[in-house]
Backbone as numpy.savetxt, mean C-alpha at the origin, in Angstrom:
# Nx Ny Nz CAx CAy CAz Cx Cy Cz
17.01 4.58 11.84 16.10 5.82 11.86 17.07 6.98 11.91
16.87 7.93 10.74 17.67 9.20 10.96 17.37 10.11 12.24
18.40 10.82 12.52 18.24 11.97 13.65 17.34 12.76 13.06
16.11 13.19 13.76 15.21 14.12 13.36 15.60 15.52 13.19
15.13 16.43 12.39 15.49 17.71 12.40 14.70 18.33 13.45
15.54 19.23 14.09 15.00 20.18 15.33 14.05 21.32 14.85
13.11 21.71 15.50 12.25 22.81 15.33 12.94 24.01 15.11
12.74 24.78 14.09 13.25 25.97 13.94 14.64 26.02 12.93
14.95 24.61 12.61 15.93 24.68 11.61 15.47 24.87 10.18
16.17 25.37 9.43 15.74 25.95 7.93 16.47 25.18 7.11
15.59 24.49 6.21 16.27 23.69 4.87 16.18 24.55 3.52
17.04 24.19 3.07 17.32 24.93 1.51 17.07 26.49 1.69
17.26 27.04 2.75 17.15 28.43 2.98 15.50 29.06 2.64
14.67 28.10 2.77 13.37 28.26 2.48 12.47 27.72 3.52
12.51 26.39 3.93 11.57 25.81 4.67 11.83 25.79 6.40
11.37 26.34 6.96 11.63 26.47 8.57 10.53 25.43 9.30
11.36 24.33 9.84 10.60 23.20 10.57 9.75 23.64 11.71
8.59 23.39 11.75 7.79 23.65 13.03 8.00 22.55 14.08
7.49 21.25 13.51 7.50 20.04 14.24 7.45 18.81 13.47
7.81 17.70 14.19 7.70 16.36 13.37 6.31 15.79 13.57
5.65 15.60 12.29 4.13 15.16 12.44 3.94 13.69 12.07
5.00 13.12 11.79 4.88 11.71 11.38 6.40 11.05 11.19
6.39 9.78 11.37 7.85 9.06 11.27 7.62 7.82 10.79
8.55 7.24 10.03 8.57 5.93 9.48 9.96 5.27 9.63
10.06 4.20 8.99 11.33 3.33 9.16 12.56 4.09 8.26
12.12 4.84 7.57 13.49 5.51 6.86 13.30 7.01 6.66
12.53 7.80 7.59 12.58 9.11 7.48 11.33 9.53 8.22
11.18 10.80 8.25 10.19 11.66 8.99 9.22 12.49 7.92
8.20 13.01 8.75 7.38 14.17 7.95 7.46 15.20 9.06
7.69 16.33 8.55 7.47 17.59 9.29 6.61 18.75 8.56
6.07 19.29 9.59 5.44 20.52 9.21 6.33 21.76 9.35
6.30 22.39 8.23 7.08 23.64 8.10 6.47 24.87 7.48
7.00 26.05 7.52 6.70 27.27 7.11 7.29 27.40 5.83
6.82 27.90 4.76 7.38 28.39 3.52 7.70 29.78 3.51
9.17 29.97 3.71 9.57 31.54 3.90 9.40 32.34 2.74
9.33 31.76 1.72 9.13 32.79 0.35 7.75 33.12 0.31
6.75 32.26 0.74 5.42 32.41 0.59 4.83 32.55 1.83
4.49 33.81 2.36 3.96 34.00 3.79 2.86 33.35 4.04
2.66 32.81 5.07 1.46 32.13 5.51 1.48 30.63 4.99
2.14 30.20 4.17 1.80 28.79 3.50 2.58 27.80 4.32
1.98 26.87 4.75 2.43 25.61 5.37 2.47 24.53 4.31
3.63 23.68 4.70 3.85 22.73 3.85 4.35 21.40 4.80
4.20 20.32 3.99 4.72 19.05 4.77 6.02 18.59 4.01
6.97 18.35 4.72 8.44 17.94 4.11 8.40 16.13 4.42
8.43 15.48 3.41 8.50 14.15 3.67 10.12 13.67 3.33
10.68 13.12 4.44 11.79 13.03 4.47 12.31 11.39 3.85
13.35 11.15 3.16 13.82 9.80 2.90 15.25 9.70 3.09
15.81 8.84 4.02 17.23 8.67 4.16 17.58 7.29 3.61
18.61 7.27 2.83 18.99 6.20 2.13 19.73 5.39 3.12
19.84 4.07 2.91 20.88 3.21 3.69 22.26 3.75 3.54
22.91 4.21 4.48 24.27 4.48 4.53 25.07 3.41 4.06
24.93 2.12 4.02 25.69 1.09 4.00 25.48 0.75 2.44
24.79 1.14 1.76 24.71 0.99 0.30 25.96 1.11 -0.55
26.22 0.34 -1.36 27.31 0.64 -2.18 27.23 1.77 -3.12
28.31 2.83 -3.53 28.02 4.09 -3.89 27.25 3.89 -5.28
27.46 2.82 -5.87 26.64 2.85 -7.39 25.25 2.76 -7.01
24.82 1.90 -6.18 23.30 1.56 -5.72 22.84 2.85 -5.30
23.34 3.45 -4.23 23.03 4.63 -3.57 22.79 5.79 -4.81
23.73 5.99 -5.63 23.59 6.93 -6.86 22.20 6.42 -7.74
22.05 5.15 -8.06 20.87 4.76 -8.70 19.53 5.02 -7.87
19.62 4.77 -6.57 18.38 5.11 -5.90 18.12 6.33 -5.70
19.09 7.60 -5.61 18.69 8.82 -5.76 18.20 9.23 -6.97
19.04 8.80 -8.13 18.39 9.09 -9.39 17.02 8.72 -9.56
16.64 7.55 -9.00 15.38 6.96 -9.19 14.42 7.93 -8.47
14.70 8.39 -7.23 13.98 9.32 -6.44 13.70 10.62 -7.27
14.66 11.20 -7.73 14.51 12.47 -8.46 13.71 12.27 -9.51
13.87 11.27 -10.24 12.85 11.00 -11.54 11.56 10.86 -11.19
11.38 9.99 -9.96 9.71 9.74 -9.27 9.36 11.01 -8.89
10.16 11.84 -8.21 9.72 13.22 -7.63 9.31 14.09 -8.77
10.04 14.12 -9.88 9.66 14.81 -11.21 8.12 14.54 -11.45
8.06 13.23 -11.55 6.77 12.75 -12.16 5.58 13.31 -11.13
5.86 13.02 -9.87 4.84 13.49 -8.67 4.61 15.04 -8.86
5.44 15.77 -9.26 5.23 17.22 -9.06 4.69 17.66 -10.24
4.24 16.78 -11.15 3.36 16.95 -12.33 1.91 16.78 -11.91
1.77 16.09 -11.09 0.34 15.55 -10.80 -0.47 16.68 -10.21
-1.85 16.78 -10.56 -2.66 17.94 -10.07 -4.18 17.17 -10.06
-4.40 16.87 -8.64 -6.01 16.29 -8.49 -6.33 16.89 -7.02
-7.86 17.10 -7.14 -8.21 17.61 -5.89 -8.12 16.70 -4.48
-7.81 15.32 -4.85 -7.73 14.23 -4.00 -6.31 14.00 -3.59
-5.28 14.68 -4.06 -4.08 14.52 -3.73 -3.23 15.93 -3.49
-2.28 15.81 -2.34 -1.65 17.05 -2.01 -0.77 17.50 -3.17
-0.67 18.70 -3.59 0.11 18.98 -4.48 1.84 18.93 -3.98
2.50 18.07 -4.75 3.98 18.21 -4.60 4.63 19.43 -5.32
5.31 20.28 -4.61 5.74 21.74 -4.92 7.31 21.73 -5.33
7.89 20.78 -4.52 9.20 20.89 -4.67 10.19 19.60 -4.33
11.21 19.39 -4.54 12.07 18.32 -3.98 13.46 18.64 -4.09
14.21 18.10 -3.07 15.60 18.42 -3.11 16.44 17.25 -2.27
17.68 17.37 -2.12 18.56 16.40 -1.40 19.72 17.21 -0.48
19.76 16.70 0.62 21.01 16.89 1.67 21.50 16.03 2.01
22.79 15.77 1.73 23.71 14.86 2.04 22.89 13.19 1.50
22.70 12.35 2.60 22.25 11.10 2.03 20.56 11.20 2.33
19.99 12.37 2.35 18.41 12.46 2.55 18.02 13.05 1.47
16.92 12.78 1.04 16.05 13.37 -0.10 14.64 13.76 0.69
14.33 15.07 -0.01 12.88 15.68 0.60 11.89 15.57 -0.61
10.63 15.69 -0.22 9.62 16.00 -0.93 8.83 17.03 -0.27
8.65 17.99 -0.99 7.91 19.21 -0.37 6.23 19.12 -0.94
5.44 19.08 -0.07 4.09 19.19 -0.49 2.89 19.74 0.26
1.74 19.95 -0.12 0.74 20.80 0.65 0.66 20.22 2.09
0.48 21.10 2.98 0.09 20.60 4.24 -1.36 20.35 4.38
-1.88 19.13 4.74 -3.25 18.73 4.52 -3.80 18.83 6.07
-4.58 20.01 6.35 -5.29 20.04 7.74 -6.49 19.04 7.83
-6.63 18.64 8.93 -7.91 17.85 9.32 -7.37 16.45 9.73
-8.46 15.57 10.02 -8.15 14.59 10.85 -8.05 13.30 9.89
-7.29 12.27 10.24 -7.20 11.02 9.42 -8.36 10.20 9.73
-8.66 9.21 8.95 -9.71 8.23 8.90 -9.39 7.37 10.09
-8.34 7.11 10.15 -7.85 6.00 11.34 -8.52 6.71 12.66
-8.01 7.99 12.90 -8.51 8.80 14.10 -9.95 8.68 14.32
-10.67 9.02 13.26 -12.25 9.06 13.03 -12.78 7.64 13.44
-12.09 6.43 12.79 -12.54 5.14 13.07 -12.37 4.77 14.57
-11.18 5.42 15.26 -10.87 5.09 16.63 -11.99 5.70 17.56
-12.40 7.18 17.14 -13.20 7.69 17.85 -14.81 6.92 17.85
-15.17 6.21 16.77 -16.37 5.44 16.62 -16.27 4.35 17.57
-15.00 3.70 17.50 -14.77 2.45 18.42 -14.91 2.76 19.70
-14.25 3.89 20.15 -14.37 4.40 21.60 -15.92 4.40 22.03
-16.72 4.94 20.85 -18.13 5.10 21.47 -19.00 3.72 21.33
-18.26 2.79 21.20 -18.69 1.39 20.78 -19.93 1.62 19.79
-19.65 2.16 18.66 -20.10 2.07 17.51 -19.51 2.00 16.16
-20.10 2.15 14.91 -19.13 1.92 13.78 -19.50 3.14 12.94
-18.46 3.49 12.10 -18.57 4.46 11.20 -19.87 4.12 10.22
-20.70 5.02 9.75 -21.49 4.83 8.94 -21.17 4.34 7.48
-21.92 3.22 7.02 -21.52 2.79 5.58 -21.63 3.71 4.52
-22.80 4.54 4.50 -22.87 5.63 3.32 -21.60 6.73 3.77
-21.06 7.04 4.85 -20.18 7.95 4.90 -18.78 7.36 4.46
-18.77 6.00 4.82 -17.34 5.37 4.20 -17.46 5.34 2.79
-18.53 5.00 2.21 -18.65 4.82 0.77 -18.37 5.93 0.00
-18.67 7.33 0.56 -18.31 8.63 0.16 -16.88 8.79 0.08
-16.22 8.46 1.14 -14.75 8.45 1.19 -14.07 7.55 0.09
-14.83 6.30 -0.19 -14.29 5.52 -0.91 -14.38 5.75 -2.43
-15.43 6.66 -2.81 -15.68 7.05 -4.10 -14.45 8.08 -4.31
-14.05 9.01 -3.37 -13.29 9.94 -3.73 -11.89 9.31 -3.43
-11.57 8.28 -2.83 -10.11 7.51 -3.13 -10.08 6.74 -4.28
-11.26 6.34 -4.77 -11.25 5.84 -6.24 -11.01 6.58 -7.32
-11.32 8.01 -7.06 -10.91 9.05 -8.01 -9.54 9.19 -8.00
-9.01 9.27 -6.91 -7.58 9.72 -6.75 -6.63 8.53 -7.30
-6.94 7.22 -6.87 -6.31 5.95 -7.59 -6.47 5.95 -8.96
-7.73 6.15 -9.59 -7.78 6.02 -11.04 -6.92 7.09 -11.61
-6.72 8.11 -11.22 -5.97 9.35 -11.70 -4.53 8.74 -11.69
-4.10 8.28 -10.65 -2.75 7.82 -10.53 -2.32 6.76 -11.51
-3.33 5.57 -11.55 -3.06 4.57 -12.19 -3.10 4.85 -13.78
-3.80 5.87 -14.15 -4.01 6.25 -15.46 -2.77 6.99 -16.22
-1.79 7.63 -15.33 -0.96 8.14 -15.51 0.09 7.38 -16.53
1.06 7.93 -17.33 1.78 7.25 -18.35 3.35 7.46 -18.02
3.90 6.62 -17.39 3.62 5.36 -17.05 2.72 5.63 -15.43
2.01 4.06 -15.26 1.11 4.32 -14.08 2.04 4.51 -12.93
1.15 5.02 -11.73 1.74 5.26 -10.49 1.05 4.55 -9.45
1.77 3.62 -8.63 1.20 2.89 -7.61 1.49 3.43 -6.29
0.56 3.93 -5.41 0.79 4.48 -4.24 1.61 3.47 -3.07
1.09 2.12 -3.04 1.67 1.12 -2.30 1.53 1.39 -0.82
0.95 2.45 -0.31 0.92 2.64 1.37 -0.55 3.09 1.54
-1.62 2.62 1.18 -2.94 2.92 1.36 -3.22 2.69 2.60
-3.87 3.30 3.50 -4.37 2.90 4.99 -5.01 3.93 5.56
-5.82 3.71 6.29 -6.74 4.88 7.16 -5.89 5.95 7.61
-4.61 5.85 8.05 -3.76 6.81 8.52 -3.43 7.90 7.38
-3.34 7.29 6.30 -2.84 8.04 5.08 -3.91 8.78 4.33
-5.01 8.56 4.90 -6.34 9.23 4.34 -6.78 10.55 5.21
-6.91 11.79 4.78 -6.95 12.60 5.72 -8.42 13.32 5.23
-9.22 13.95 6.27 -10.36 14.74 5.82 -10.29 16.02 5.80
-10.53 17.06 5.07 -10.24 18.53 5.20 -11.52 18.80 5.78
-11.28 20.05 6.53 -12.61 20.76 7.15 -13.70 20.64 6.31
-13.63 20.86 4.91 -14.75 20.91 3.79 -15.03 19.63 3.34
-14.65 18.48 3.91 -14.95 17.20 3.67 -14.39 16.72 2.62
-13.33 17.12 1.90 -12.44 16.63 0.90 -11.53 15.72 1.48
-11.41 14.39 0.86 -10.57 13.38 1.02 -9.17 13.65 0.45
-8.03 13.33 1.23 -6.70 13.68 0.68 -5.91 12.41 1.00
-5.36 11.79 -0.34 -4.60 10.66 -0.10 -3.08 11.20 0.07
-2.48 11.06 1.08 -1.18 11.76 1.58 -0.07 10.60 1.50
1.21 11.16 2.01 2.34 10.45 2.06 2.81 9.57 0.76
3.48 9.94 0.02 4.06 9.37 -1.20 5.37 8.56 -0.94
5.64 8.14 0.23 6.77 7.71 0.58 7.26 6.41 -0.02
6.27 5.59 -0.45 6.62 4.22 -0.95 6.08 4.22 -2.43
6.00 5.20 -3.16 5.28 5.47 -4.29 6.15 4.59 -5.28
5.65 4.19 -6.47 6.24 3.44 -7.34 5.74 3.82 -8.67
6.77 4.21 -9.48 6.35 4.57 -11.06 6.61 3.32 -11.86
5.54 2.74 -12.61 5.73 1.60 -13.23 6.14 1.77 -14.54
7.49 2.35 -14.69 8.27 2.35 -15.91 8.53 1.04 -16.52
8.06 0.73 -17.88 8.37 -0.45 -18.49 9.85 -0.63 -18.82
10.41 -1.90 -18.72 11.73 -2.19 -19.31 12.66 -1.69 -18.40
12.41 -1.37 -17.16 13.46 -0.46 -16.29 13.57 -1.40 -14.96
14.98 -1.42 -14.58 15.07 -2.00 -13.25 14.72 -1.18 -12.25
13.91 -1.47 -11.29 13.32 -0.46 -10.23 14.18 -0.89 -8.98
14.79 0.12 -8.28 15.33 0.26 -7.11 14.24 1.17 -5.92
13.95 0.24 -5.02 12.86 0.92 -3.91 13.56 2.07 -3.49
12.58 3.35 -3.49 13.17 4.37 -2.83 13.28 4.35 -1.37
12.38 3.70 -0.82 12.46 3.38 0.60 12.49 1.96 0.84
13.40 1.56 1.41 13.29 -0.10 1.61 12.36 -0.61 2.62
10.91 -0.39 2.19 9.88 -0.77 3.09 8.93 -1.38 2.06
7.87 -1.88 2.90 7.00 -2.69 2.04 5.48 -2.10 2.44
5.16 -0.86 2.86 3.98 -0.65 3.31 3.56 -1.10 4.69
2.43 -1.01 5.18 2.04 -1.33 6.54 1.43 -2.80 6.13
1.80 -3.58 7.32 1.73 -5.02 7.21 -0.08 -5.42 6.95
-0.75 -4.73 7.86 -2.26 -5.13 7.60 -2.88 -4.78 6.42
-2.28 -3.80 5.70 -2.96 -3.48 4.27 -1.98 -4.02 3.26
-0.95 -4.57 3.24 -0.10 -4.98 2.33 -0.22 -6.37 1.74
-0.40 -6.37 0.26 -0.61 -7.94 -0.31 0.46 -8.66 -0.58
0.41 -10.07 -0.60 1.60 -10.82 -0.74 2.49 -10.36 -1.49
2.24 -10.12 -2.68 3.38 -9.76 -3.76 4.33 -8.52 -3.59
3.69 -7.78 -2.35 4.58 -6.59 -2.13 5.86 -6.82 -0.99
5.69 -8.16 -0.85 6.82 -8.54 0.05 7.90 -9.33 -0.61
7.78 -9.55 -1.98 8.97 -10.14 -2.50 9.99 -9.22 -2.53
11.33 -9.94 -3.02 12.46 -9.18 -3.05 12.52 -8.10 -4.25
11.98 -8.53 -5.13 11.83 -7.58 -6.47 10.44 -7.08 -6.51
10.31 -5.72 -6.87 9.24 -5.07 -7.12 8.53 -5.15 -8.30
9.01 -6.04 -9.14 8.48 -6.20 -10.65 7.06 -6.53 -10.73
6.66 -7.66 -9.69 5.31 -7.85 -9.81 4.30 -6.97 -9.11
4.77 -6.08 -8.47 3.76 -4.86 -8.01 3.12 -4.16 -8.99
1.80 -4.10 -9.00 1.19 -3.40 -10.04 -0.18 -2.85 -9.25
-1.16 -2.09 -10.13 -2.29 -1.42 -9.62 -3.20 -2.36 -8.63
-2.93 -3.43 -8.74 -3.71 -4.40 -8.08 -3.43 -4.57 -6.72
-2.10 -4.31 -6.58 -1.60 -4.08 -4.97 -2.33 -3.00 -4.17
-2.46 -1.86 -4.91 -3.28 -0.78 -4.29 -4.95 -1.00 -4.24
-5.32 -1.94 -5.03 -6.78 -2.37 -4.88 -6.98 -3.09 -3.53
-5.79 -4.25 -3.33 -6.01 -4.91 -1.99 -5.85 -4.01 -0.95
-4.97 -2.92 -0.84 -5.01 -2.11 0.45 -6.15 -1.38 0.43
-6.75 -1.00 -0.62 -8.06 -0.13 -0.83 -9.14 -1.18 0.00
-9.34 -2.17 -0.23 -10.22 -3.30 0.21 -9.97 -3.43 1.78
-8.54 -3.58 2.03 -8.29 -3.75 3.45 -8.60 -2.43 4.38
-8.29 -1.27 3.77 -8.86 -0.07 4.27 -10.19 -0.09 4.78
-10.93 -0.23 3.79 -12.44 -0.32 4.10 -12.92 -1.33 5.12
-12.22 -2.46 4.92 -12.60 -3.81 6.03 -12.43 -2.92 7.48
-11.20 -2.42 7.70 -10.81 -1.67 8.85 -11.89 -0.56 9.38
-12.08 0.30 8.57 -13.02 1.42 8.82 -14.29 0.99 9.07
-14.99 -0.11 8.44 -16.39 -0.53 8.52 -16.39 -1.40 9.79
-15.42 -2.02 10.28 -15.44 -3.10 11.29 -14.62 -2.72 12.56
-13.98 -1.71 12.56 -13.20 -1.44 13.74 -12.09 -2.23 14.12
-11.92 -3.37 13.25 -10.96 -4.31 13.30 -9.95 -4.30 12.52
-8.68 -4.43 12.49 -7.76 -4.42 11.58 -7.84 -6.14 10.76
-7.78 -6.09 9.48 -7.96 -7.30 8.79 -6.61 -8.11 9.21
-6.77 -9.42 8.99 -5.70 -10.44 9.23 -4.63 -10.19 8.21
-3.46 -10.00 8.30 -2.39 -9.63 7.43 -2.33 -10.99 6.33
-1.86 -10.46 5.13 -1.94 -11.43 3.96 -1.02 -12.77 4.40
0.03 -12.62 4.96 0.83 -13.67 5.33 0.24 -14.72 6.15
-0.39 -14.16 7.14 -1.24 -15.12 8.04 -2.48 -15.85 7.23
-2.73 -15.19 6.34 -4.24 -15.67 5.67 -3.57 -16.71 4.55
-2.28 -16.52 4.05 -1.68 -17.52 3.29 -1.56 -18.72 3.85
-1.14 -18.82 5.12 -1.20 -20.06 6.03 -2.48 -20.61 6.48
-3.46 -19.65 6.52 -4.62 -20.15 7.28 -5.88 -19.27 6.55
-6.04 -19.96 5.20 -7.08 -19.19 4.15 -8.41 -18.78 4.73
-8.85 -19.46 5.76 -10.18 -19.32 6.10 -10.46 -18.27 7.52
-9.07 -17.81 7.87 -8.98 -17.16 9.11 -9.52 -15.68 9.10
-9.59 -15.05 7.86 -10.33 -13.73 7.65 -11.73 -13.80 8.03
-12.13 -12.97 9.06 -13.51 -12.97 9.34 -14.22 -11.98 8.43
-15.43 -12.47 7.94 -16.19 -11.73 6.93 -16.61 -10.40 7.67
-16.79 -9.23 7.20 -16.97 -8.02 7.47 -18.40 -7.96 8.36
-19.20 -8.71 7.79 -20.90 -8.63 8.12 -20.82 -9.56 9.42
-19.80 -10.33 9.76 -19.87 -11.07 11.01 -19.48 -10.11 12.22
-18.73 -9.09 11.90 -18.35 -8.13 12.76 -19.25 -6.82 12.88
-19.65 -6.47 11.92 -20.56 -5.42 11.68 -21.89 -5.98 10.69
-23.07 -6.15 11.49 -24.16 -6.80 10.48 -24.75 -5.69 9.78
-24.61 -4.33 9.98 -25.18 -3.25 9.14 -24.65 -3.13 7.76
-23.37 -3.76 7.71 -22.83 -3.55 6.37 -23.54 -4.51 5.26
-23.71 -3.74 4.19 -24.60 -4.27 2.86 -23.98 -5.75 2.50
-24.58 -6.53 1.99 -23.92 -7.57 1.43 -23.01 -7.32 0.08
-23.47 -6.47 -0.65 -22.67 -5.90 -1.70 -21.28 -5.35 -1.37
-21.27 -4.34 -0.30 -19.98 -3.88 0.25 -19.24 -4.89 0.88
-19.78 -6.03 1.46 -18.83 -6.93 1.99 -18.13 -7.75 0.91
-18.97 -8.35 0.02 -18.45 -8.89 -1.34 -17.36 -8.25 -2.08
-17.51 -6.81 -2.19 -16.66 -6.20 -2.84 -15.27 -6.16 -2.02
-15.36 -5.83 -0.82 -14.15 -5.83 0.06 -13.41 -7.07 0.00
-13.98 -8.22 -0.03 -13.42 -9.54 -0.13 -12.95 -9.77 -1.30
-13.51 -9.29 -2.48 -12.97 -9.43 -3.77 -11.53 -8.57 -3.95
-11.62 -7.51 -3.35 -10.58 -6.58 -3.38 -9.42 -7.25 -2.74
-9.83 -8.08 -1.61 -8.68 -8.56 -0.76 -8.15 -10.03 -1.04
-8.53 -10.31 -2.20 -8.23 -11.71 -2.68 -6.55 -11.82 -2.65
-6.06 -12.93 -2.26 -4.49 -13.11 -1.92 -4.03 -13.00 -3.45
-4.28 -13.58 -4.33 -3.80 -13.75 -5.52 -4.30 -12.40 -6.58
-3.33 -11.76 -6.96 -3.60 -10.71 -7.80 -4.66 -10.76 -8.92
-4.61 -12.11 -9.54 -5.45 -12.19 -10.93 -6.79 -12.52 -10.25
-7.06 -12.49 -9.01 -8.43 -12.95 -8.63 -9.09 -11.45 -8.07
-8.39 -10.34 -8.14 -8.94 -9.19 -7.74 -9.32 -8.33 -8.86
-10.19 -7.27 -8.70 -10.50 -6.47 -9.79 -9.22 -6.09 -10.66
-9.50 -5.96 -11.79 -8.33 -5.72 -12.89 -8.04 -4.03 -12.55
-8.98 -3.35 -12.29 -8.68 -1.62 -12.09 -9.57 -1.18 -11.00
-9.23 -0.16 -10.51 -10.02 0.44 -9.49 -11.32 0.89 -10.07
-11.36 1.18 -11.39 -12.68 1.49 -11.94 -13.74 0.39 -11.88
-13.18 -0.83 -12.27 -13.98 -2.14 -12.14 -14.54 -2.25 -10.55
-13.55 -2.06 -9.57 -13.89 -2.31 -8.39 -14.83 -1.18 -7.90
-14.80 0.06 -8.44 -15.79 0.98 -7.97 -17.17 0.68 -8.59
-17.08 0.11 -9.71 -18.55 -0.23 -10.36 -19.35 -1.29 -9.78
-18.52 -2.15 -9.15 -19.10 -3.38 -8.36 -19.60 -2.69 -7.10
-18.65 -1.99 -6.30 -18.97 -1.18 -5.11 -20.28 -0.59 -5.05
-20.38 0.17 -6.02 -21.57 1.15 -5.95 -22.99 0.47 -7.02
-22.71 -0.70 -7.29 -23.96 -1.28 -7.85 -24.18 -1.28 -9.49
-23.12 -0.94 -10.08 -23.22 -0.66 -11.71 -22.83 -1.80 -12.30
-22.20 -2.80 -11.61 -21.50 -3.88 -12.13 -21.70 -5.08 -11.10
-21.72 -6.25 -11.90 -21.86 -7.70 -10.94 -20.66 -8.36 -11.00
-20.38 -9.08 -9.78 -19.20 -9.75 -9.45 -18.90 -10.82 -10.60
-17.95 -10.68 -11.25 -17.69 -11.75 -12.25 -17.68 -13.05 -11.61
-18.02 -13.99 -12.66 -17.89 -15.54 -12.27 -16.45 -15.98 -12.64
-15.65 -16.29 -11.59 -14.44 -16.83 -11.89 -13.92 -18.06 -11.22
-13.02 -18.74 -11.80 -12.37 -19.97 -11.17 -11.44 -19.61 -9.96
-11.69 -20.14 -8.64 -10.83 -19.91 -7.62 -9.34 -20.44 -7.79
-8.42 -19.48 -7.50 -6.93 -19.71 -7.59 -6.45 -20.16 -6.32
-5.60 -20.92 -6.22 -4.97 -21.15 -4.88 -3.67 -20.25 -4.84
-3.29 -19.65 -3.73 -2.23 -18.76 -3.82 -0.89 -19.48 -4.06
-0.01 -18.86 -4.96 1.25 -19.71 -5.20 2.12 -19.49 -4.08
2.73 -20.75 -3.86 3.36 -20.91 -2.67 5.01 -21.27 -3.22
5.81 -20.79 -2.24 7.29 -21.04 -2.51 7.47 -22.59 -2.23
8.52 -22.99 -3.23 8.75 -24.59 -3.18 9.11 -24.92 -1.86
9.90 -24.10 -1.29 10.66 -24.49 -0.03 9.56 -24.44 1.14
8.42 -23.38 1.14 7.53 -23.43 1.95 6.49 -24.65 1.72
6.34 -25.09 0.41 5.61 -26.35 0.19 6.26 -27.64 0.91
7.38 -27.62 0.93 7.98 -28.77 1.38 7.88 -28.70 2.95
8.01 -27.58 3.49 7.80 -27.50 4.99 6.39 -27.74 5.40
5.44 -27.41 4.49 4.00 -27.57 5.02 3.49 -29.07 4.66
4.24 -29.73 3.81 3.88 -31.06 3.58 4.00 -31.97 4.76
2.92 -32.94 5.18 2.96 -33.71 6.17 4.28 -34.80 6.00
5.05 -35.09 6.93 6.08 -36.09 6.74 5.80 -37.43 6.14
4.44 -37.99 6.41 4.09 -39.23 5.92 3.82 -38.93 4.23
3.52 -37.80 3.90 3.31 -37.53 2.46 4.54 -37.65 1.82
5.57 -37.26 2.29 6.68 -37.02 1.79 7.47 -38.37 1.44
7.25 -39.34 2.85 7.79 -40.86 2.86 6.99 -41.47 1.57
5.80 -41.24 1.49 4.92 -42.03 0.43 5.61 -41.49 -0.86
5.91 -40.36 -1.22 6.24 -39.95 -2.46 7.62 -40.41 -2.72
8.68 -40.63 -1.68 9.96 -41.13 -1.77 9.81 -42.66 -2.21
9.01 -43.29 -1.53 8.93 -44.61 -1.56 8.07 -45.19 -2.99
7.21 -44.25 -3.45 6.90 -44.33 -4.96 8.05 -44.35 -5.85
8.65 -43.30 -5.79 9.96 -42.99 -6.86 10.80 -43.97 -6.64
11.34 -44.72 -5.40 12.24 -45.78 -5.39 11.48 -47.05 -6.08
10.28 -47.19 -5.97 9.67 -48.42 -6.56 9.69 -48.28 -7.96
9.62 -47.02 -8.54 9.35 -46.91 -10.06 11.16 -47.32 -10.53
11.98 -46.87 -9.58 13.28 -46.91 -10.19 13.83 -48.38 -10.14
13.20 -49.04 -9.34 13.49 -50.59 -9.20 12.94 -51.24 -10.40
11.61 -50.87 -10.58 10.84 -51.43 -11.68 11.49 -51.33 -13.06
11.93 -50.08 -13.33 12.69 -49.74 -14.47 14.03 -50.65 -14.62
14.63 -50.61 -13.51 15.96 -51.35 -13.61 15.61 -52.86 -13.83
14.63 -53.62 -13.32 14.32 -54.89 -13.59 13.89 -55.11 -14.90
13.10 -54.28 -15.65 12.80 -54.41 -16.92 13.79 -54.23 -17.98
14.68 -53.45 -17.73 15.86 -53.25 -18.68 16.94 -54.27 -18.69
16.83 -55.36 -17.62 17.79 -56.52 -17.35 17.58 -57.40 -18.74
């Protein structure tokens, strides 16, 4: 964890830090004043690269940060904070974006839980519609942009009721035919992270990874309970409690939409946020599709196979070898 910047410090002779308002494994988020634009508050997203990286890898990681920051700075959507600047200081990179005042959805969900009630489904679906707008915009960029860290605490509601998807710390630009170096060596928040995002390579992460996190976020907001993480579900496929068993007031359509988005295998999820939105809001029916079993690592398969099954398989192979040897004499 990098040493945090102290209140009062000025970065790039322009941004005076007020306080730290968030933190993660590879950096912090600060509230700062823009000294060139009186009265403007901004959020500084800090990224510190691993100091032990080989110089070549460090330079490639920084180059990717600058390339992706340039893409983010071009974005303009009402449900996204505007990225206005980016710069580097020693081993740290910074994104400067609009500061979004208001409460995040996690805090609102916890307030409802403290009152022993649930957030209203209609209200959550209104937020879902706005989030779908933001993600559709990101995914339709050329190349597509995947957020990779959708969760209730990264969704803020302004006093005017506008939802903002904040924190671009794990963003990935899906540039084709390009070796990707992860800007931040992180995988998102466990509860909302799909299986494919745990891989050593990010080449298999796509827009459907955001759809999984979208569904997991709706699950948490409507049930007051975090969903079982994907790794546990891989080992225990039936362990995820259907949302309506926790909150019976949830509609059947919303429950089915959430579970569809949270399928473990990417091919079993909606192909796009727009398809997911159409089903969630009743303009499209859930497609009939064959159920796929999650792909397992061969080593994990061996570990999960009962010993008697392994012995039976070995004995069968030995019997076949013996039979072939006898016939060849």
